C-alpha positions as YAML, in Angstrom:
chain: A
units: angstrom
residues:
- id: 1
  name: MET
  ca: [-10.31, -8.55, 30.22]
- id: 2
  name: ARG
  ca: [-8.67, -5.37, 30.98]
- id: 3
  name: VAL
  ca: [-5.59, -6.36, 32.93]
- id: 4
  name: ARG
  ca: [-2.99, -4.10, 31.22]
- id: 5
  name: PHE
  ca: [0.56, -5.34, 30.72]
- id: 6
  name: SER
  ca: [1.85, -1.98, 31.71]
- id: 7
  name: ALA
  ca: [0.49, -2.80, 35.17]
- id: 8
  name: LEU
  ca: [3.30, -5.14, 35.34]
- id: 9
  name: LEU
  ca: [5.56, -2.36, 35.94]
- id: 10
  name: LEU
  ca: [3.88, -2.10, 39.29]
- id: 11
  name: TRP
  ca: [5.42, -5.32, 40.59]
- id: 12
  name: SER
  ca: [6.71, -5.01, 43.94]
- id: 13
  name: VAL
  ca: [9.36, -7.55, 44.98]
- id: 14
  name: SER
  ca: [9.09, -7.92, 48.79]
- id: 15
  name: ALA
  ca: [12.42, -9.60, 49.04]
- id: 16
  name: VAL
  ca: [14.85, -7.97, 51.25]
- id: 17
  name: ALA
  ca: [17.55, -6.41, 49.31]
- id: 18
  name: THR
  ca: [20.38, -8.88, 49.20]
- id: 19
  name: GLU
  ca: [24.07, -8.63, 49.41]
- id: 20
  name: GLN
  ca: [24.28, -10.06, 45.83]
- id: 21
  name: THR
  ca: [26.72, -8.28, 43.61]
- id: 22
  name: SER
  ca: [25.69, -9.78, 40.37]
- id: 23
  name: PRO
  ca: [22.64, -11.25, 38.72]
- id: 24
  name: GLU
  ca: [24.29, -14.76, 38.45]
- id: 25
  name: GLN
  ca: [24.06, -15.05, 42.32]
- id: 26
  name: VAL
  ca: [20.15, -14.90, 42.14]
- id: 27
  name: THR
  ca: [18.88, -18.42, 43.12]
- id: 28
  name: THR
  ca: [16.09, -20.42, 41.43]
- id: 29
  name: ARG
  ca: [14.05, -19.99, 44.56]
- id: 30
  name: GLN
  ca: [14.36, -16.16, 44.43]
- id: 31
  name: ILE
  ca: [13.23, -16.35, 40.82]
- id: 32
  name: SER
  ca: [10.17, -18.46, 41.81]
- id: 33
  name: THR
  ca: [9.30, -15.95, 44.53]
- id: 34
  name: TYR
  ca: [9.69, -13.07, 42.05]
- id: 35
  name: GLN
  ca: [7.48, -14.87, 39.54]
- id: 36
  name: SER
  ca: [4.73, -15.50, 41.97]
- id: 37
  name: GLU
  ca: [4.90, -11.79, 43.15]
- id: 38
  name: ILE
  ca: [4.57, -10.65, 39.59]
- id: 39
  name: GLU
  ca: [1.49, -12.90, 39.19]
- id: 40
  name: GLN
  ca: [-0.04, -11.72, 42.37]
- id: 41
  name: GLY
  ca: [0.67, -8.09, 41.41]
- id: 42
  name: CYS
  ca: [-1.19, -8.72, 38.11]
- id: 43
  name: LYS
  ca: [-4.08, -10.23, 39.83]
- id: 44
  name: ARG
  ca: [-4.30, -7.29, 42.26]
- id: 45
  name: ARG
  ca: [-4.19, -4.80, 39.57]
- id: 46
  name: GLY
  ca: [-6.98, -6.53, 37.69]
- id: 47
  name: ARG
  ca: [-9.19, -6.81, 40.65]
- id: 48
  name: GLU
  ca: [-8.51, -3.07, 41.51]
- id: 49
  name: ARG
  ca: [-9.88, -2.18, 38.00]
- id: 50
  name: GLY
  ca: [-12.96, -4.26, 38.82]
- id: 51
  name: ASP
  ca: [-12.42, -7.02, 36.36]
- id: 52
  name: PRO
  ca: [-14.13, -10.33, 37.12]
- id: 53
  name: ALA
  ca: [-11.84, -12.53, 39.50]
- id: 54
  name: ASP
  ca: [-11.99, -15.63, 37.30]
- id: 55
  name: ARG
  ca: [-11.04, -13.71, 34.23]
- id: 56
  name: VAL
  ca: [-8.13, -11.82, 36.01]
- id: 57
  name: ASP
  ca: [-6.84, -15.08, 37.37]
- id: 58
  name: ALA
  ca: [-6.96, -16.76, 34.14]
- id: 59
  name: SER
  ca: [-5.28, -13.76, 32.13]
- id: 60
  name: CYS
  ca: [-2.57, -13.42, 34.70]
- id: 61
  name: ALA
  ca: [-1.78, -17.18, 34.82]
- id: 62
  name: CYS
  ca: [-1.52, -17.02, 31.01]
- id: 63
  name: ILE
  ca: [0.84, -14.12, 31.04]
- id: 64
  name: MET
  ca: [3.06, -15.82, 33.52]
- id: 65
  name: GLU
  ca: [2.96, -19.08, 31.59]
- id: 66
  name: LYS
  ca: [4.15, -17.09, 28.45]
- id: 67
  name: LEU
  ca: [6.88, -15.23, 30.39]
- id: 68
  name: ARG
  ca: [8.09, -18.44, 32.12]
- id: 69
  name: GLY
  ca: [8.31, -20.09, 28.69]
- id: 70
  name: SER
  ca: [9.98, -16.99, 27.02]
- id: 71
  name: LEU
  ca: [12.58, -15.71, 29.50]
- id: 72
  name: SER
  ca: [15.81, -17.62, 29.98]
- id: 73
  name: ILE
  ca: [17.20, -18.34, 33.46]
- id: 74
  name: GLY
  ca: [19.70, -15.68, 33.03]
- id: 75
  name: GLU
  ca: [16.98, -13.10, 32.05]
- id: 76
  name: TRP
  ca: [15.01, -13.96, 35.10]
- id: 77
  name: GLN
  ca: [18.11, -13.53, 37.20]
- id: 78
  name: LYS
  ca: [18.91, -10.16, 35.71]
- id: 79
  name: ALA
  ca: [15.30, -9.03, 36.08]
- id: 80
  name: TYR
  ca: [15.07, -10.00, 39.77]
- id: 81
  name: TYR
  ca: [18.49, -8.56, 40.38]
- id: 82
  name: HIS
  ca: [17.30, -5.14, 38.98]
- id: 83
  name: ALA
  ca: [14.07, -5.33, 40.75]
- id: 84
  name: VAL
  ca: [15.65, -5.83, 44.15]
- id: 85
  name: LYS
  ca: [18.10, -3.00, 43.34]
- id: 86
  name: GLU
  ca: [15.14, -0.84, 42.32]
- id: 87
  name: GLN
  ca: [16.59, -0.47, 38.86]
- id: 88
  name: HIS
  ca: [13.15, -0.81, 37.21]
- id: 89
  name: GLU
  ca: [14.12, 0.68, 33.95]
- id: 90
  name: GLN
  ca: [16.71, -2.01, 33.56]
- id: 91
  name: GLU
  ca: [14.22, -4.69, 34.77]
- id: 92
  name: TRP
  ca: [11.55, -3.39, 32.21]
- id: 93
  name: GLN
  ca: [14.01, -3.71, 29.34]
- id: 94
  name: ILE
  ca: [14.56, -7.22, 30.06]
- id: 95
  name: VAL
  ca: [10.82, -8.15, 30.44]
- id: 96
  name: LEU
  ca: [9.24, -5.85, 27.80]
- id: 97
  name: PRO
  ca: [10.38, -7.82, 24.65]
- id: 98
  name: HIS
  ca: [8.85, -10.90, 26.00]
- id: 99
  name: LEU
  ca: [5.40, -9.34, 26.82]
- id: 100
  name: SER
  ca: [4.30, -9.36, 23.07]
- id: 101
  name: LYS
  ca: [4.08, -13.20, 23.51]
- id: 102
  name: ALA
  ca: [1.36, -12.65, 26.27]
- id: 103
  name: ASN
  ca: [-0.95, -10.75, 23.83]
- id: 104
  name: SER
  ca: [-3.00, -13.89, 23.26]
- id: 105
  name: CYS
  ca: [-3.88, -13.76, 26.99]
- id: 106
  name: LYS
  ca: [-6.14, -10.74, 26.49]
- id: 107
  name: LYS
  ca: [-9.70, -11.78, 26.82]
...
């Protein structure tokens, strides 16, 4: 499986920029949408690389399972907030430490 974790940097949050002034205002629904878009971006990147769809799906689902179990609600709120504000370096600083837990997803 060649889905690269660095490809997760290419996440695109399609949510319209909000009037939120702090991460604490990010809702659980927004977090759920963000997580879904991360997983879809992972799958899209894997397929673009030519990896088999079933392996891409399994790997991306595994990555998301690990991230969902690792990041706190507060971290998800901050990551989403920075993504929407196009502050991707700050977003990445929140998520990066948790990606090592997804190493077992490589197949």
